[in-house]
N, C-alpha and C positions, 0 to 999 in steps of 0.2 A: 544363209544359215537360217534354220527355223528356230522358233522359240522352244527352249527346253522345258520340260515339266519335271520339277524336282520335288523330292519329299525328304523326310527325315533321314532315310538311308542313303540317298544319292547326293545330297547337298554338298557335304564337305569335299568330296572328290571333284565335283563339277566346278566349284568356286576357288579351288586352291591356286590356280595359275591364271594370270591375266586379269582383265577387267570383265566383270559380270554385272549386268543390270538385272536385279531381281524384283519382280512384281509380286507382292503379297496381295492375294485377291481371294474372292469367294464366288462361286457360280451364281449365287442369288443377288450379287451386288451389281446394280445398274451402272454406276460409274466405272466399275471394273470392266464390265462388258464393253463400255465405250472406249476404254484404253486398249483393248485387245488388238484391233487393226493397226493402231499406231505402233504398238510394240512389235507386231509382225513386220511392219515396214522398216522399223529401225534395225531389226535383225537381218533384213535383206540388204540394207544399205551400208551397214557398218561391219566389215569383215574383222575389225580389230576388237570387237565387243561381242561377248556372248549375252544373249537375252534369255532370261529364265523366269518361270512362274512357279509360285508356291501357293497351293490352296491352303488357306489358314484353317479351314474346317478339317482337312485331312492331316495337316502337319502343324498342329497347335504348338508342339514343342519348339519348332523353328520360329513361329510367330512370337512366342514368349521370349526366346533367346534374343531376338532382335527388338524386343519391346514394341511390337506392332500393336497399336491401340485403335487404329482406324484404317480402313481400307478404301481405296487402294493405297498402298505404301510402296514406293519405289526406292530401292536401296542400291547404290552403286558400290561395288566391292572391287578392290584391287589386291590380288593375292590373298583374298579371304578377309581383308580388313575393310571396314566401312569407310568410305571417303565422302559420301554425299547421300542425303535422304530427301525425298519429296513425298509429302502426304497429301492425298486427294488427287482428283482428276484435274 
């Protein structure tokens, strides 16, 4: 499975079922770019987990909703509910 690119419009539908690891990132962020190949590998290795990315510059409403203050921020959701958060690379 490849990494999904989500935005304000597609987010709720994509995360409503199962576990989803969401990477809040920005294109200009060096540590975010370092995480990209790792997230791609996770998406290929874990069939039980969706991996998604949200660009905070393009989807600032989602970043605010999740209280993202620093990027990269990885949020693990289960059925749309946050169960774990990791901030930084």
